[in-house]
C-alpha positions as CSV (number, residue, x, y, z in Angstrom):
1,M,43.1,130.3,-18.5
2,H,46.6,131.5,-16.0
3,G,44.8,130.1,-12.5
4,F,43.3,133.4,-11.8
5,D,39.9,132.4,-12.1
6,M,37.2,132.7,-9.3
7,N,38.4,129.6,-7.8
8,G,41.6,131.1,-7.1
9,W,39.8,134.3,-5.6
10,G,37.4,132.2,-3.5
11,F,40.8,130.4,-2.3
12,M,42.0,133.8,-1.4
13,M,39.0,135.1,0.1
14,G,38.5,132.0,2.2
15,F,42.0,132.2,3.3
16,G,41.5,135.7,4.7
17,W,38.6,134.6,6.7
18,I,40.7,132.0,8.4
19,I,43.4,134.8,9.1
20,L,40.7,137.1,10.6
21,I,39.5,134.3,12.6
22,L,42.9,133.6,13.8
23,V,43.4,137.1,15.0
24,A,39.9,137.2,16.9
25,V,41.2,133.9,18.6
26,V,44.1,135.9,19.6
27,L,42.8,138.9,20.5
28,F,40.2,137.0,23.0
29,Y,43.1,135.2,24.7
30,F,45.3,138.2,25.5
31,V,42.2,140.3,26.7
32,N,40.8,137.2,28.8
33,N,44.7,136.6,30.1
34,M,45.3,140.2,31.3
35,Q,42.0,140.1,33.1
36,N,43.0,137.2,35.0
37,K,46.1,138.8,35.8
38,N,44.5,141.8,37.6
39,Q,42.4,139.5,40.1
40,E,43.6,139.6,43.5
41,P,44.6,136.1,44.9
42,S,42.2,134.3,47.4
43,A,43.4,133.2,50.6
44,R,43.5,129.6,49.3
45,D,46.0,130.6,46.6
46,I,48.2,132.5,49.2
47,L,47.6,129.7,51.9
48,D,48.8,126.9,48.9
49,K,51.4,129.2,47.9
50,R,53.3,129.5,51.3
51,Y,52.8,125.4,51.4
52,A,54.4,125.2,48.1
53,N,57.4,127.4,49.0
54,G,57.9,125.5,52.5
55,E,56.8,128.8,54.7
56,I,54.4,126.6,56.5
57,D,54.3,122.4,57.4
58,D,51.6,120.1,56.9
59,E,49.9,120.6,60.2
60,E,49.9,124.2,60.0
61,Y,48.7,123.8,56.4
62,Q,45.6,121.6,57.2
63,R,44.6,123.5,60.3
64,M,44.6,127.0,58.2
65,K,42.5,125.3,55.4
66,E,40.0,124.1,57.6
67,N,39.5,127.7,59.2
68,L,39.1,129.0,55.6
69,K,36.2,126.8,55.3
70,H,34.4,128.3,57.8
């Protein structure tokens, strides 16, 4: 009569499930992101960063990159 029939509650329950799923996705994202931050950078990551920062030139970068492959 006033819009509080079962369809209204069904909508609210559906909305509650959407909120619950969104909270689970956000928690999963944050947990996964924290695990990635705790990992040590690889030698290749460090080399790439040094090259990007201008600490080493092209020739040295290529030589060191080849050495890492072996």
